[in-house]
N, C-alpha and C positions, 0 to 999 in steps of 0.2 A: 804155837801161836793161840790156837783154839783155847789150849788149856790155860793159857795164861789169862785170857778173857774171863774164862769160866772160873778162876780161882778167886775165893772169897776172902777179904781180911776181916778179921774181928773188929767190930766197932770199939773205939775206945770210950772209957767212961764218960770222958769229957773231951769234946773236939776243941783243938786249939789251932790257931794260926800263927804262922811265922810272922814277925812284924816287918814292916815296910823296909826298914833299915837291912833285915836279914835277906831279903828277896834279893837275888842277883840278876840284874836286867841283862840278858843275853849279851855275852862279850863278842860274839862273832860281828864281823864288820857290816851287819845289816844296815848300817848308817850309809853305806854306798848306795842302797837302792831307794834313798830318800827322794821323794818326789819334789817338786817345787814348792816354795813355802807357802803360798796362797792355797794352792792345791791341798797340800797336806794339812793346814789348819782348818780349812774349810771341812774337809773330809772328816778329821778328828773331832771338831766341834759338833758335827751334826751325830756322830756315833755317841758321844757323850749325851747330847740330847735324847737319842732314842734309849739309852740305857736309863735315864731319869724317866722317860715315859713309861719303860716297862717297870720300873720300882714304883711308879705312882699307881700303875695297874695292881701290882702286887698289895699295895697299902689297901687298895680298895676291896680287895677280896681275902685279904689275911683274916683269920679266925678270931683273933682278940685284940683287946686294945693294946695289949703288950707287943704284940706282933706288929700292929700297924706303927707303933712308935719306933720300933725298932729299924722296921724298912724304910721308915721317913728320914731317919737318919743317913742312911746309905744314899737315898733319891737326893738329899740336900748336897751331899758330898759330889754327887754326879752333875748335878745343875751349876754348882760353883766351878767345876772344871770347866764345863761349857762356856760358861760367862767369861772365864779367865783366856780361854782360847778365842771367843769371839772378839775379846777387846785386843788380843795380839794381831788378829786378822785385820780388824779396823786400823791399827796402828800402820798397817801396810797400805792404806788407803782403799781397801777393798769393801764392797757393800756385802756385809755378812750373810744376808738372806739370799742374795743372788749368789754367791759363790758356794753357799752350803746345798743350794738347790741343784746344783750340778752333780752332787755326790749322793743324793739322796736313794738312788736305785739299789745299791748293794745293801745300805743299812736297813732300808724298807723290807728288802727280801728276807734278810736275816731275822728281821723282828717277826715276820709272819711265820716264819718257819720253827721259831723258838718260843713262842708264847707259852706254850705248856698246857696241860690238861687242868691244872690246878695250881694253887698258891706255891705249892712245894715245888714244882717243877719250874715254875715261874722264878721264884726265888733262886734255885740252884743256877738257872740259866744266867741270871744277872752276877751272881757270885763268880762263877767259873768264866763267862766271857768277858767281865769287866777286867779281871786279873790278866788274862790272856792278851787283851787289845792293849790295855794299859802298858804291860810289859813290852808289847811288840812296837807301839808307837813310841814309846820312850826310848827305844833303841834307834829308832829310825829318826829321832828328834835329834840325835847327835850329828846328823849329817846336814843339818840346817845352818845356813851362813851366820857368822858372827857370834853375837850373844843370844840370838834368837834361840838357837838350840838348847843352851842350859835354863833358859826361862820356861821353854816349852816343857822340858823333861822335868822341872821341878813342880809344874803343874800336874804332870801326869802321874808322877810315882807318889803325889800327896795320899794321905790314908783314905781308902774308900769307905771306912766305917761302917764295914760289913762283917765285923767278927760277932755281931748280935745276929746276924741271919745265920751263922754256922751254928751258933748255939740253938736257934730255933728249929733248924732242920734237924739236929742231933736229938733234940726233945720229940720231935714230930715221929723219927725213927724209932726211938724209944717206945712210944707209946702204940706205935703200929709196925711190928715187924714185917710185915708184907711190903712196907714202903721202900725200904733200904735196895731191894734188888731192882725196883721200878725206877728208883732216882739214879742207880747206878749206870743203868741202861740209857737212861736219859741224858747222864753226863757224858756219856761216850758221842751220843749223836750231837750234843751242844759242841763238843770238841771239833767235830768235823765242819760243822756251819761256822765256828768262829774262826777256824783256819781259813775258810774261804774268804770271808771279810777281811781277815787280816792281810792276806797275801793281796788283796784288790788295792791296797794302798801302796804296794812296792812298785817302784818305777824301774823296770827292768833294762830299758834303754835298748842300745844295739846288740850288747853282750849277752845275749839269752844265756849261752852255755855257762857262762862265768857266773852269771847272777844266780843261777840254779845252784851252783856249787855253793853259793853263799848261803842261801835260803836253808838248804837241808840240815847243816849242823846248828844254824840260828834257831829253826823251828824244833830241832830236837831238845835245845836247852828249854825253850817255851813250853813244849810238851811235858816236859820233866817237871815244871812248875805246876802245870795242871794237875800232874798225878799227884803232887804233894797235897794240892788243895783237895783233892777227892780223898787222899788217903786220910786228912785231917778229919773226915768226916766217916771213915770207916768204909768209904765205897771203893770198890775195884775199878781202876782206871782201865 
């Protein structure tokens, strides 16, 4: 295992991303652990707001006008998801602000731990975390009642518009070869904190043993997608 973490993959000349249509949201029955609709929507809406806030911070500290523009596109996608989820929450008759307030703690903790030391770490956080969380929540959304599940899943699998962030990070690593090892280590740390945030959304109910049996293979698939995102940047996951 140690050797696996130490192994470095050569960085490709041009980083590429799989399209959203190619990404397979985990097929394991994670939907069985979906919480009540209001709690789910409130939590996920607040997480999307957190992602937007983080991307706004990256925009402020990005080094060039091009970088600021690229990051802004991803921020716009995150706030659009937030607004769409809030609309679904309000359709249930909930007060969105009050509902989200109940789920702030986990996301705020995640935000504090993954801000990063500079714009490259912050940008990588949002690229990796938003991918992992969108896929987790999309899988959980299948467990929501009626046509709410498909509507929410459609919101979550929408394009994050972060392909440009991948290109920015690849260019930054090309310009500074010492950056890649630091980002690889940062990406591994971000995965751990992201998994904690993702698990916080699961409703384990009374059957803890069975629920854990569902989570392990489901998260294995989600981690595989995280590894592909790291690979696209030439970073060892």
